VOFI-89566 format. One record per residue (C-alpha): x, y, z. Coordinates in steps of 0.25 Angstrom, whole numbers, plus 2048, in hexadecimal, padded with zeros to 3 digits. Each point is the difference from the previous one (the first is absolute). Layout:
REM VOFI-89566
PAKE, X, Y, Z
...
***
This chain:
REM VOFI-89566
PAKE, 7C6, 840, 718
PAKE, 7FD, 802, 80F
PAKE, 7F1, 800, 7FD
PAKE, 7FF, 7F2, 7FA
PAKE, 808, 7FB, 80C
PAKE, 7F7, 806, 80A
PAKE, 7F3, 7FB, 7F8
PAKE, 806, 7F2, 802
PAKE, 802, 802, 80E
PAKE, 7F3, 804, 803
PAKE, 7FA, 7F4, 7F8
PAKE, 809, 7F7, 808
PAKE, 7FD, 807, 80E
PAKE, 7F2, 7F9, 802
PAKE, 807, 7F2, 7FC
PAKE, 80B, 803, 80A
PAKE, 7F6, 804, 80B
PAKE, 7F7, 7F4, 7FD
PAKE, 80C, 7F7, 801
PAKE, 804, 805, 80D
PAKE, 7F2, 800, 806
PAKE, 7FF, 7F1, 7FB
PAKE, 80D, 7FD, 807
PAKE, 7FB, 806, 80D
PAKE, 7F3, 7F8, 7FE
PAKE, 807, 7F3, 7FD
PAKE, 808, 801, 80D
PAKE, 7F4, 803, 808
PAKE, 7F8, 7F4, 7FB
PAKE, 80C, 7F8, 802
PAKE, 802, 805, 80F
PAKE, 7F1, 7FE, 802
PAKE, 7FE, 7F2, 7FB
PAKE, 80B, 7FB, 809
PAKE, 806, 7F7, 7F5
PAKE, 80E, 806, 804
PAKE, 807, 7F7, 80B
PAKE, 805, 808, 80A
PAKE, 804, 7F5, 809
PAKE, 80F, 801, 804
PAKE, 801, 7F1, 7FE
PAKE, 7FE, 803, 7F1
PAKE, 80C, 809, 7FE
PAKE, 800, 80B, 7F5
PAKE, 7FF, 7FD, 7F2
PAKE, 80E, 801, 7F9
PAKE, 7FC, 80E, 7F9
PAKE, 7FA, 806, 80D
PAKE, 80B, 7FC, 808
PAKE, 80A, 806, 7F6
PAKE, 7F7, 80D, 7FF
PAKE, 7FF, 801, 810
PAKE, 80F, 7FE, 802
PAKE, 803, 80B, 7F5
PAKE, 7F6, 809, 806
PAKE, 806, 7FE, 80F
PAKE, 80F, 803, 7FC
PAKE, 7FD, 80C, 7F6
PAKE, 7F8, 806, 80C
PAKE, 80B, 7FE, 80A
PAKE, 80A, 805, 7F7
PAKE, 7F8, 80C, 7FB
PAKE, 7FA, 804, 80E
PAKE, 80D, 7FF, 807
PAKE, 808, 80A, 7F8
PAKE, 7FD, 80B, 808
PAKE, 805, 7FA, 80D
PAKE, 80B, 808, 807
PAKE, 80A, 7F6, 805
PAKE, 808, 803, 80C
PAKE, 80E, 7FB, 804
PAKE, 7FD, 7F2, 809
PAKE, 809, 7FD, 80B
PAKE, 7FD, 7F1, 7FF
PAKE, 808, 7FC, 80D
PAKE, 7F6, 809, 808
PAKE, 7F3, 7FD, 7F8
PAKE, 801, 7F2, 7FD
PAKE, 7FD, 7FB, 80E
PAKE, 7F4, 808, 801
PAKE, 7FB, 7FB, 7F2
PAKE, 803, 7F2, 803
PAKE, 7F8, 801, 80D
PAKE, 7F3, 805, 7F9
PAKE, 802, 7F6, 7F5
PAKE, 800, 7F5, 80A
PAKE, 7F3, 806, 806
PAKE, 7F9, 805, 7F4
PAKE, 805, 7F9, 7F3
PAKE, 806, 7F3, 803
PAKE, 7F3, 7F9, 801
PAKE, 7FD, 801, 7F2
PAKE, 80E, 802, 7FA
PAKE, 807, 7F6, 809
PAKE, 80E, 801, 805
PAKE, 80E, 7FB, 7FC
PAKE, 800, 7F1, 801
PAKE, 7F1, 7FF, 802
PAKE, 7F6, 7FA, 7F6
PAKE, 7F4, 808, 7FC
PAKE, 7F3, 7FD, 809
PAKE, 7F7, 7F7, 7F7
PAKE, 7F4, 809, 803
PAKE, 808, 80D, 7FA
PAKE, 805, 7F7, 7F5
PAKE, 7F2, 7FF, 7FA
PAKE, 7FF, 80F, 7FF
PAKE, 7FE, 805, 7F2
PAKE, 80B, 806, 7FE
PAKE, 808, 7F8, 80B
PAKE, 808, 809, 808
PAKE, 80E, 801, 7FB
PAKE, 80D, 7FC, 807
PAKE, 806, 80D, 802
PAKE, 80E, 7FA, 802
PAKE, 7FF, 7FD, 7F2
PAKE, 7F7, 80B, 7FA
PAKE, 805, 80C, 807
PAKE, 80C, 802, 7F8
PAKE, 7F8, 801, 7F4
PAKE, 7FB, 80E, 804
PAKE, 807, 80D, 802
PAKE, 800, 807, 80D
PAKE, 7F5, 80A, 7FB
PAKE, 7F7, 7F4, 7FC
PAKE, 802, 7F9, 80D
PAKE, 7FC, 80C, 807
PAKE, 7F4, 802, 7F8
PAKE, 7FB, 7F2, 801
PAKE, 802, 800, 810
PAKE, 7FA, 80E, 801
PAKE, 7F4, 7FE, 7F7
PAKE, 7FD, 7F1, 7FF
PAKE, 7FB, 7FA, 7F3
PAKE, 7F1, 7FE, 7FD
PAKE, 7FA, 7F2, 7FD
PAKE, 80D, 7F9, 806
PAKE, 7FD, 801, 810
PAKE, 80C, 809, 802
PAKE, 7FB, 80B, 809
PAKE, 804, 80F, 800
PAKE, 808, 805, 80C
PAKE, 7F8, 801, 80C
PAKE, 807, 80C, 806
PAKE, 7FB, 80C, 7F8
PAKE, 80A, 809, 7FA
PAKE, 80C, 7F8, 808
PAKE, 809, 7FF, 7F4
PAKE, 80C, 800, 809
PAKE, 7FB, 7F2, 806
PAKE, 7FF, 7FA, 7F2
PAKE, 80E, 803, 7FC
PAKE, 804, 7F7, 80C
PAKE, 7F9, 7F5, 7F9
PAKE, 806, 803, 7F3
PAKE, 80E, 800, 807
PAKE, 7FD, 7F2, 805
PAKE, 7FA, 7FC, 7F3
PAKE, 80E, 804, 7F9
PAKE, 808, 7F8, 80A
PAKE, 7F7, 7F4, 800
PAKE, 805, 7F9, 7F4
PAKE, 80E, 7FE, 807
PAKE, 7FA, 7FB, 80D
PAKE, 800, 7F2, 804
PAKE, 7F7, 7FA, 80B
PAKE, 809, 804, 80C
PAKE, 802, 80E, 7FB
PAKE, 7F1, 802, 7FE
PAKE, 7FD, 7FA, 80E
PAKE, 80A, 80A, 806
PAKE, 7FA, 80B, 7FA
PAKE, 7F2, 7FD, 801
PAKE, 800, 7FC, 80F
PAKE, 808, 80C, 804
PAKE, 800, 800, 80F
PAKE, 7F6, 7F5, 802
PAKE, 803, 7F2, 804
PAKE, 801, 7F8, 7F3
PAKE, 7FB, 7F2, 803
PAKE, 804, 7F6, 7F4
PAKE, 7FE, 7F3, 807
PAKE, 7F5, 7FB, 80A
PAKE, 7FC, 7F3, 807
PAKE, 7F5, 7F7, 7FA
PAKE, 7F6, 803, 80B
PAKE, 802, 80F, 7FE
PAKE, 7FD, 7FF, 7F1
PAKE, 7F4, 7F7, 803
PAKE, 7FA, 80A, 80A
PAKE, 805, 80D, 7FB
PAKE, 803, 7FE, 7F1
PAKE, 80E, 802, 7F9
PAKE, 807, 80C, 807
PAKE, 804, 80C, 7F8
PAKE, 806, 80D, 802
PAKE, 7F5, 807, 808
PAKE, 7F9, 809, 7F5
PAKE, 7FB, 80B, 809
PAKE, 80D, 7FF, 80A
PAKE, 803, 80F, 803
PAKE, 80F, 7FC, 802
PAKE, 801, 7FC, 7F1
PAKE, 803, 80F, 7FF
PAKE, 800, 807, 80D
PAKE, 80A, 800, 80C
PAKE, 800, 7F5, 80B
PAKE, 806, 801, 80E
PAKE, 80E, 7FC, 7F9
PAKE, 7FF, 805, 7F2
PAKE, 7FD, 80D, 7F9
PAKE, 7F6, 801, 7F4
PAKE, 804, 7F8, 7F4
PAKE, 800, 80D, 7F7
PAKE, 803, 80F, 803
PAKE, 7F3, 802, 7F9
PAKE, 7F9, 7F9, 80B
PAKE, 7FD, 808, 80E
PAKE, 806, 7FB, 80D
PAKE, 7F4, 7FD, 809
PAKE, 807, 7FC, 80D
PAKE, 7FE, 80A, 80B
PAKE, 7F5, 808, 7F8
PAKE, 7F4, 806, 807
PAKE, 7F5, 7F6, 802
PAKE, 7F6, 80B, 7FC
PAKE, 807, 802, 7F4
PAKE, 801, 7F1, 7FC
PAKE, 7F2, 7FE, 803
PAKE, 7FB, 80C, 7F8
PAKE, 809, 7FC, 7F4
PAKE, 7FB, 7F2, 800
PAKE, 7F1, 804, 800
PAKE, 803, 80A, 7F5
PAKE, 806, 7F5, 7F7
PAKE, 7F5, 7F7, 804
PAKE, 7F5, 80A, 7FC
PAKE, 807, 803, 7F3
PAKE, 802, 80E, 805
PAKE, 80F, 7FF, 7FF
PAKE, 805, 7FB, 7F2
PAKE, 80B, 7F4, 7FF
PAKE, 7FF, 7F5, 7F7
PAKE, 80A, 7F9, 80B
PAKE, 7F8, 802, 80C
PAKE, 7F2, 800, 7FC
PAKE, 7FE, 7F1, 7FD
PAKE, 807, 7FE, 80E
PAKE, 7F8, 80A, 807
PAKE, 7F3, 7FC, 7FB
PAKE, 800, 7F2, 807
PAKE, 803, 807, 80E
PAKE, 7F5, 802, 80A
PAKE, 800, 80A, 80C
PAKE, 806, 7F6, 809
PAKE, 80C, 7FD, 7F6
PAKE, 802, 80E, 7FE
PAKE, 801, 803, 80F
PAKE, 809, 7F4, 802
PAKE, 809, 804, 7F5
PAKE, 801, 80E, 805
PAKE, 804, 7FB, 80E
PAKE, 80A, 7F7, 7FA
PAKE, 807, 80A, 7F7
PAKE, 7FF, 80B, 80A
PAKE, 808, 7F7, 80B
PAKE, 80C, 7FD, 7F6
PAKE, 80D, 807, 801
PAKE, 801, 80A, 7F4
PAKE, 809, 7FB, 7F5
PAKE, 80B, 808, 7FB
PAKE, 801, 804, 7F1
PAKE, 80C, 803, 7F7
PAKE, 807, 80C, 803
PAKE, 7FA, 80C, 7F8
PAKE, 808, 807, 7F5
PAKE, 801, 80F, 7FE
PAKE, 7FB, 804, 80E
PAKE, 7FF, 80F, 800
PAKE, 7FC, 80C, 809
PAKE, 7F4, 802, 7F7
PAKE, 7F9, 7F3, 805
PAKE, 803, 804, 80F
PAKE, 7F9, 80D, 7FD
PAKE, 7F4, 7FA, 7FA
PAKE, 7FF, 7F6, 80B
PAKE, 801, 80B, 80B
PAKE, 7FB, 80D, 7FA
PAKE, 7F9, 7FD, 7F3
PAKE, 800, 80A, 7F5
PAKE, 7F8, 80C, 803
PAKE, 801, 805, 7F2
PAKE, 7FA, 7F4, 7FA
PAKE, 7F6, 7FE, 80B
PAKE, 806, 7F3, 804
PAKE, 7FF, 7FD, 80F
PAKE, 80C, 7F9, 808
PAKE, 7FF, 7F1, 7FE
PAKE, 803, 7FE, 80F
PAKE, 7F4, 807, 804
PAKE, 7F8, 7F4, 7FC
PAKE, 80A, 7F4, 7FE
PAKE, 809, 803, 80D
PAKE, 801, 7F8, 80C
PAKE, 7F4, 802, 809
PAKE, 7F8, 807, 7F5
PAKE, 7F4, 7FA, 7FA
PAKE, 800, 7F1, 802
PAKE, 7F7, 7FE, 7F4
PAKE, 80B, 806, 7F7
PAKE, 80C, 7F7, 7FB
PAKE, 80D, 802, 806
PAKE, 80B, 803, 7F5
PAKE, 80D, 800, 807
PAKE, 808, 7F3, 7FB
PAKE, 7F7, 7FD, 7F4
PAKE, 808, 7FE, 7F3
PAKE, 802, 80D, 7F7
PAKE, 7FA, 7F9, 7F5
PAKE, 7F3, 7FC, 807
PAKE, 7FE, 80E, 805
PAKE, 803, 807, 7F3
PAKE, 7F7, 7F6, 7F8
PAKE, 7F4, 802, 80A
PAKE, 802, 810, 7FF
PAKE, 7FF, 7FE, 7F0
PAKE, 7F3, 7F7, 803
PAKE, 7FA, 80B, 808
PAKE, 804, 80B, 7F7
PAKE, 7F9, 7F9, 7F4
PAKE, 7F3, 800, 809
PAKE, 7FF, 7F1, 801
PAKE, 7FD, 800, 80F
PAKE, 7F7, 80B, 801
PAKE, 7F4, 7F7, 803
PAKE, 802, 800, 80F
PAKE, 800, 80D, 809
PAKE, 80E, 7FD, 804
PAKE, 805, 7FD, 7F2
PAKE, 7FA, 80E, 7FA
PAKE, 807, 808, 80B
PAKE, 80D, 7FA, 7FB
PAKE, 7FD, 801, 7F2
PAKE, 7FE, 80F, 801
PAKE, 80E, 801, 807
PAKE, 806, 7F7, 7F6
PAKE, 7FB, 808, 7F4
PAKE, 809, 80C, 805
PAKE, 80D, 7F8, 802
PAKE, 80A, 801, 7F5
PAKE, 807, 7F3, 7FC
PAKE, 80C, 805, 806
PAKE, 7F9, 802, 80D
PAKE, 7FA, 7F2, 800
PAKE, 80E, 7FA, 7FE
PAKE, 806, 809, 80B
PAKE, 7F5, 7FC, 80A
PAKE, 801, 7F1, 7FD
PAKE, 80E, 800, 802
PAKE, 7FF, 807, 80D
PAKE, 7F6, 7F7, 806
PAKE, 807, 7F4, 7FB
PAKE, 80D, 805, 807
PAKE, 7F9, 801, 80E
PAKE, 801, 7F4, 809
PAKE, 7F3, 7F9, 802
PAKE, 803, 7FC, 80E
PAKE, 801, 80F, 804
PAKE, 7F2, 804, 802
PAKE, 803, 80C, 808
PAKE, 7F9, 80E, 7FD
PAKE, 808, 808, 7F6
PAKE, 800, 80E, 804
PAKE, 807, 80B, 7F8
PAKE, 809, 7F6, 7F9
PAKE, 805, 7FA, 80D
PAKE, 804, 7F2, 7FE
PAKE, 7FF, 800, 7F1
PAKE, 80B, 7F9, 7F9
PAKE, 805, 807, 7F3
***
């Protein structure tokens, strides 16, 4: 019985291969002939539109299944995600109360209104699309290589977006920057209609009278000028990865960077929320390190009057410090000499040590820049 079946299959195989080869040849002929109209103005044939939509939806559903979803603190992450959306996404996807730009409305497919479409996808699926982009739609992948932590901030915002009105959105997206909603006719004629400044640092960072909008954003006020310049140059050169900072830093020239470093170095340091679970372990790591794991004392480089091209950690939020240690541990910032040094150290830290060090530095007053010696002056 099996032999007759095999004989039939052997007879059908040449026909199957011939049909397959003929199909490939037909596709090549159609493509080379140019008879298929690829103009965006022509739209897609109904069958092709259905097939592309099906393929996109199934690809997102299947490929997003392995995504490990963390718990998201929407209160802390939404301002950060909103600020990025305003600077990097709103041009195509529009904001609440805004009509889609007619230029982008002619794209094929046109960018969806995420206030309407975001609820149609799960948290895993939203992450996957923001992180990896979608081919043939104009949707790019995340520019900060391996910065999944940043993508989750955008996901948190997208989950909150459907319930936002225009005023809510402007509050989150403008952050600490001045939100101008009206203008005189002369200003509109000469400068255009004012909007939230897309590259304003204060959309996320601290000002002279306000802390950062999210505990996942570093406080820049009072930082060393040398460190600020180095960080901005690294973002500008794509040596330090951040989907938030790269699109801003790439537009900065040396004069901009120098002026920004001067400005933030002159500001008074802002105060983060009180750290939780401050322990003696964090103080020990800061002052003495951990010789058993070859971890040097944090304050040997990050203390007052130490390396001016290293960041000061006192007063930074617990969430920000721990997140950066995790980023360093994964080797994401190993492209620069400074990043490579900290990557080696971060890989030796346990998760408990990261949390202890982060809590310790978050508990320190940023206004007390005195040298720490043998634990003197350390608040525990």
